[in-house]
C-alpha positions, 0 to 999 in steps of 0.5 A, spaced: 586 733 912 594 731 911 597 728 916 604 724 917 604 717 920 611 717 924 613 711 927 620 710 930 624 705 925 630 701 929 636 700 924 640 695 927 648 696 926 652 701 924 657 704 919 664 706 921 670 709 917 677 710 919 674 711 926 669 716 925 661 715 924 658 717 917 651 720 917 648 720 910 645 726 908 637 724 906 638 729 900 645 726 897 642 722 892 635 722 889 629 719 893 627 713 888 619 712 888 615 708 884 607 707 882 604 702 887 597 701 888 593 705 882 585 705 882 582 707 876 576 709 880 579 716 881 578 718 874 585 719 872 590 716 868 597 713 870 600 718 865 596 724 869 598 721 875 605 721 873 605 728 871 602 730 877 607 727 881 613 730 877 609 737 878 609 735 886 617 734 885 618 741 882 615 744 888 621 742 892 626 741 886 626 748 883 627 752 889 633 748 891 636 746 884 637 739 886 634 733 884 631 730 890 626 724 887 627 719 882 622 715 878 623 707 878 619 702 874 621 696 879 624 699 885 623 705 891 618 708 895 611 706 892 606 712 891 599 709 892 592 711 889 588 708 894 580 708 893 575 708 898 569 711 901 573 718 902 574 719 894 567 716 893 564 721 897 568 727 894 565 724 887 559 724 889 559 731 892 562 733 885 555 730 882 551 733 887 554 740 886 553 739 878 546 737 879 546 743 884 549 748 879 544 746 873 538 746 878 540 753 880 540 755 872 533 752 872 531 755 878 533 762 875 529 760 869 523 759 872 524 765 877 524 769 871 518 766 867 515 767 875 516 774 875 514 776 868 507 772 869 506 776 876 507 782 872 502 780 866 497 777 872 497 783 875 496 787 869 490 783 866 487 782 873 487 790 873 484 791 867 479 785 869 477 789 875 476 796 871 472 792 866 468 789 871 467 796 875 464 799 868 460 793 867 456 794 874 456 801 873 453 801 867 448 795 868 446 798 875 444 805 870 441 801 865 436 797 870 434 803 873 432 806 866 428 800 865 425 800 871 423 807 870 420 806 863 416 800 866 413 804 871 411 809 866 407 803 862 413 803 857 418 807 853 417 812 847 420 809 841 426 813 841 428 811 849 426 804 847 431 804 842 436 807 846 435 802 852 435 796 847 442 799 844 444 799 851 442 792 853 446 790 847 452 794 849 452 790 856 452 784 853 458 785 848 461 788 854 459 782 859 463 778 853 469 782 853 469 781 861 468 773 861 474 773 856 478 777 861 476 773 867 478 767 863 485 770 861 486 772 869 484 765 871 489 762 866 495 767 868 493 765 875 494 757 873 500 758 870 503 762 876 501 757 880 504 752 876 511 756 876 510 757 883 510 749 884 516 748 879 520 753 883 519 750 890 520 743 887 527 745 884 529 749 891 527 743 895 531 738 890 537 743 891 536 744 898 536 736 899 542 735 895 546 741 899 544 737 905 547 731 903 554 735 901 553 738 908 553 732 912 560 730 909 562 737 910 564 737 917 568 730 916 575 731 916 578 726 911 585 724 911 587 726 904 594 722 904 599 719 908 606 718 909 608 711 912 615 709 915 615 703 919 618 696 919 616 694 912 619 700 909 616 707 906 610 709 902 605 714 900 598 713 900 593 718 897 586 717 898 582 723 896 583 729 892 577 734 889 581 736 883 588 736 879 591 742 883 589 738 890 592 732 888 599 735 886 599 739 893 597 733 897 603 729 893 608 735 894 606 735 902 607 727 902 613 728 899 616 733 904 614 728 909 618 723 905 624 728 905 623 729 913 619 735 913 614 736 919 608 740 919 609 748 920 604 753 922 604 757 916 597 756 912 600 758 906 605 752 906 605 746 902 607 743 909 601 746 913 596 740 916 590 742 911 590 742 904 585 748 903 589 753 900 591 754 893 598 754 894 602 751 888 609 753 891 614 752 897 613 758 902 619 761 906 617 756 912 617 750 907 624 752 904 627 753 911 625 746 913 627 743 907 634 746 908 634 744 915 633 736 913 637 737 907 643 740 910 643 745 904 647 752 905 
C-alpha cells in the first residue's frame, strides 16, 4: 500500500524583497535526489534501480515537458531501498508461486496418466469379466457332461475324447483368465499409485497456497515519502516486479512534488499500487499542474 507520511515542518525566518514576499514555485528547479540505502537482497542492481527511477521521473516529466527531478551523487533527497519482512514475504510468495506453477504442471501430467490408466483399467476389467463369464459357463456345462457320463458308467470313445478336449480348452482358458486377472490387478495398483501421487501433489499445492493466502490479507506499506525536521526521503519497502517498482517510485516522487492521493484507481497517485498504470492520469496531471502552478 502506498501512503504518504506528511509532517508539518516549521521553517524559521522569511524572505523579503523590496517590500513583498517571494514564494518559490516547487517546480521552478529540478528536485535533486540521490541513492541512499541500497540493499542488494531485492535482487536488483544499482543500475537497474537508477533506470527505474528515471522511468518514474518520466511519468511526470514527459507530459509537462519539464525537468522536475535531477540525480546527484552527493546531495539531494535520498531514495532508499529498505529490505525487511515485507519484501522477504513477497520473495517467499514468489518462490511458492513458482513451486505451485511447477506442481500444477506435474499434477496435470499425473492427471493425464490417471485418465489414460482409468480407461485401460476399465477396458481390461471388462475383458476379464467377459472371459470369466465364458469360463464359468463352459466349466459348468463341462461339469454337467462329465457327471452325466460318469452316471452312465463311462463315455463312449468319441464322447470321452470330446470331454478331454474341452477339459484342455478350459485349462487354456483358465490360464488366459489368470493372465488377464494379473493385468487387471497391475493396472489397479498403478491407478492407486497415480491417485496417491496426484493427491500428494494437490496437498502440497494447497499447503503453499495457504501460506500465500495467509499474507494476502495483509496490507504492506510499499513505500513512503517522509518530510520531517531531518529533511526529506523516499523509502521503498516492497515490490513484486519491475513495473510495480517504477509505479511505487513514481507515486512517492509525486508526493515529493507536493501531490496528495486521488480517488481514481487508474491514477499513479491512487493510494493502492494494484493496477497496471504506467502513465499519469488526467487527475494526476491536474494535481501536478496545481502544485507546480503550470498553466
